[in-house]
N, C-alpha and C positions, 0 to 999 in steps of 0.2 A: 707760853711766852716763846715756846719752840719756835712756832709759825711765824712772830712777830722779831724773830731774829733774822731768821732767814727772809722774810720780807724786807727789812730793813737793810741787809746785805745786799739785795739784789738792786731794789731802788738805788741806793749810794753809787753800786758800781756801773746802773746803767746811766745815772746823771755824770758821772765823773770820766771813767774810763771808756763807757759807750760812746758818749759824747765826741771823747777824743778821735777814738777808731771811726764813727761816723763821718764827721766833717772832716776828718783824713784822707777817708775814703773816696769822698766827693770832690775835696781839690784835688786831690790825684786823678782822679779822670777829668777833672776840666784841664789840669795840666798837661796833661798827656796827648788829649786831645789838640789842646793850644797847639804845641810843636808839630805836631804830625799834620796839621793843616796847613804849614808852611811847606811841606813837600821835600824836597832838594834842597831846600834855605833851613830847614828846620835845626842844624846844627849850627849855622853860624847864629841864628836867632839866639838859639841855647848860649853860644858864647857869650853874646851881646847881653841879655839878661844876668847870666850867671857870672859875671864880674863881681856883680853886688850882691847876690843872694845867695850864692854858692859860699862867699866865704863865714855870712850870717849863719847860714849852715851849718857848717863845720863847725864855727865856733858855739855853737849852740851844743852839740855833741860834747865839744871840751869842757865847756862850762859845768854839764852834769857828772861829766868825769870826775870830775876833780870835788864837787859838791859828794859825791858818792865814792871819794878814796880809789877810784880805779889809776894806774899808773897811765899817760899817754906816751906811746911806744915812739909815734911818729904821725904828725898832722901836714897835712896838703890844704892851704886855705883854696887854691883855685890852679886847676891845668891845661892847658888844651893841647891837641893834636896826640893823646894817648888812643892808644888803639881800640880798647873798649867804651872810651868815651868818657872814663869817670871825671869828674871835674873837680873832685877834692874826697880826703876820706881823713878820718882820726882813727887810727888803731891803737889800742889800749888793753892792758891785762887789768885782770882782778884776781883775788883770793876766792876760789870756788868753795871755801868753808865757811866764808864770810856772809851770813843771811842778809845784812846789810849791803853789802856789795853786789849781789845776787837781784836783790829789788832793783838797785842802782842801774841794772840792764833794761828795767823796762823805761826806766824815767831818760836815760841815754838814748835808748833807739825812737822813741818819740818826740825828743827834746825839739828837733827843727818847728814840729807844730806847734809845743807849746811858746817856744821863745819868740818864734817869728811874727803869731798872731797876738802875743805881747807887746810886741814893739809896734805893731802896725794899731794897736789899741791906745797905745801911747804917744803915736804920731798922730793919730784923728783928735786927741784927746789935746793937742797941741795947737794944732789949727784948726778947729772945730768941735770946739767943748761943749757947746749948746746939742747940734746935732746929734753929736756921741751921747749926752745926755737922755737925750728924746729917745733916743735907739734903746739902750742900755734899759730906760725903765720897761719900753715895750717887751725885749725882750725877756728880762725877767718876768714879766706878769704871762708870758705862753704859758700853756698848760693842756698837755693831751686829755687831763679827765675833764675838759671843758666841752671836748668833741672837736670834730674834724673842724666842721665849719667855722667855730672860734678861732682854733688852731690856725688855718689858713688865713681868717680876717686878721690877726694879728700880725701873721708875715707879708702882706700886702701891705698894713700899715708902716711895718720896717722900711720894706722898700719904697715906699713911697715918702717917707722922712728922710730915707740916704738921697733919694735921686730929687728931692725937691731942691737941693742945694746944688744942684748942677751946674747954676750959672755963676757960681762963684770961683772966682781963682783958686781957693783953701781947696774946694772938691776936687778940680784937675791936679793940683797939686799932689794931694791925698794917693788919688786914682793911677796916677802914671807914676809915683816912688814907689807905691804900695805895690805893683806889679811885679817891679824887681825883686819884690820879697817873698810874697805868695806864691809865684813861679816855681820858687824854688822849696819850696814846703815840702814836696813828696820825698818819702820814704823809698830809701834802694831798698831790696830785698834782705840785705844784710842787716838794717836799722830794724826790718818788721820782725826778723829772725831774732833778734837780741831783743826787742821789747818783749816779743810773745814768749821766749826763755824768762825773763825777768817777771814777767804776769803770772808766772806759775808759784811765785812768792810772792806776790803785791798779796795775791786774793784770800791765800791762805792768812795771810797776817792781818788782813782787814776782817774776815770772818771770826779769826781768836779776839780782835778789839770790839768785835760786836755781841760776842757770845760774854766776854767779861763785862761789859757794859752795861747786857741785858742782865747778867748777875744781880748786877750791883743793884740796880732797881733806881728807885728815885727821881726818876725821869732821866737818868744818865743819856739812855740810847736814844730816846727824844732829842737830845740836846747836840748830841752827837749825830744824827740824822739832819738837823736843822744847818749844823755846820760844812757838813758835809752837801748840802744842795745849795746852800751859799756858794760852795767851791762851785760847783755845776750852774749854776747861775751866770756867775763871771767867766768861766770856760766857755759858755756859751755864746756870750757876747763877742768874746775875743775871736773865737772861730768864726760866728758868723761874717763878721768884717774879713775874713779871711776869704771866705768863701764867695764872697759877693766879687770880690775884687777878678777872685782867678774864674769866677761866670763870666764875668763882664770883660776877660781876656780871652776865654773861651769864643765868647759871641763876635770878639773882635778878628780872632783868626779865620772863623768862618765867612766872615765877610771879605776879606783877604782872599781867602778860597775862590769864594764864589766869581768877587770881580778883576782879581791881579793874577791868580795862578796861571788860569786856564790861557792869560797873554803872556805870560813872564816862561813859565816851566817848560 
């Protein structure tokens, strides 16, 4: 029983929290490279994309502050020409003795990843629902248990499905609008620090739930596993769309660097 509980706990963490951090890390790598490829014009490009993406980023933090009972002290949705380059921020306080609010630090920290990827999913649903449905079915069928070959084949199928509609105006609208959002999903150092602090409370609470369900028996833990896996599958679809958009933006910035930057800078 103990081994089953621990295995369930690990797989739940990997499929949900692990997915958030993995995709968040990959998206951050793409975004940082995107801006660095513009050289001296990187700040201008950051402002150009930030007037849409940054307010959404900060409002994501603010939304989860409210959901977890944190007090918003000060909020700046978008600003330019500040010395440290900060485009926006949300200052909030909480009661350190309140476990719920301490857990909230994790969700507040990773809020831009969750909210912006969800918005991208909803936007895709509005303008190209059939393509999104196909991608969702493929993403939910991905399994590492089937081997690396099958995994990369499914990833190829997802990419093929996404780019197969590149001749439609809906695809171009989704990509262009999506870049304004995805390019500002990157978490700041303060976001990561807050999320890790909250994670120290999220993990023990999740483990306690697993232990209780394991002791209750009757398939309770198995049902909870299925619930957590379904959440992870949905997250994967949301985050995968964001990663594709950020990757495309990164590739475009490399093209700019190769073709134009040498002549302009």
